[in-house]
Residue, then its C-alpha position, 0 to 999 in steps of 0.5 A: m080566105t086564101k089571101f088571109f093565109i098568104f098574108f099570115f104566112i108572109f107576116n110570120f115569115l118576116i117576123l121570124t126572119n127579123s128576130y133571127a137577124k137580131n140574134s144572128y148579128y149580135e152573136k156574130a159581132l160578139k164572136f168577132f169582138n172576142e177574136k179581136n177582129f174589131n172592124e167586122a165586130k163594128f159592122y155587125f154591132e151596127k147592123n144589130v142596132v139597125f134591127n134592134p135599136k134598144d140593144e144597149l150592149s151593142y152600143f156599149y161594145l161599139s163604144k169599146i171599139a171606138s175607144l180602141n180606135k182612139d175616137k173619143t167623140q164616137e165613144k161618147l156618142y155610143l156611151d150616151s146611147v147606152l145611158l139613154l137606154n139604161p141610165k143605171n149601166e155601171n160600165a157606161l157611167y164609169r167610162k163616161i166619168i173617166i172620159n170627162i175627167d180626161d177631158g177636164d170636164f169635172e162638172k160632168a164627171k161629178e154629175s155622172n159620179l153622183i149617179f154612179l155612187n147611187v147605182c153601183k153594185k158590181l163596180c163599187n170598188k172603182k169608187e176610190e179610184i174615181s174620187k182620187a181622180f178629182p182635184t181636191d179643193k184647198k181653200 
């Protein structure tokens, strides 16, 4: 019987510690991000992703940090992670469209734009900006 209580205590302790770590890392990361301390923010967002791999916001903030560091490859990877977790994330779709247009990959940009047009609720005012970025076909 005492083994059961010991096991129960340790199990609950580990669960509580793990859930505290998830919240704590994200909150610390967000605090550092808002203070523009991007190296520390990146460290804590990455730590949060280890404990909570389905946290799309951490991936999105990591993509913003990669963008600020002018690391397009890393930014794309983080945006892909966001879109895997939530294919309707408007901010990630918008950033992905802009990156694809900047890279000259208009086919991927058009694919993302079609999804964006169907799901937009908050960023619908960006539709016109995106459509202007596509080259017009004059035949």
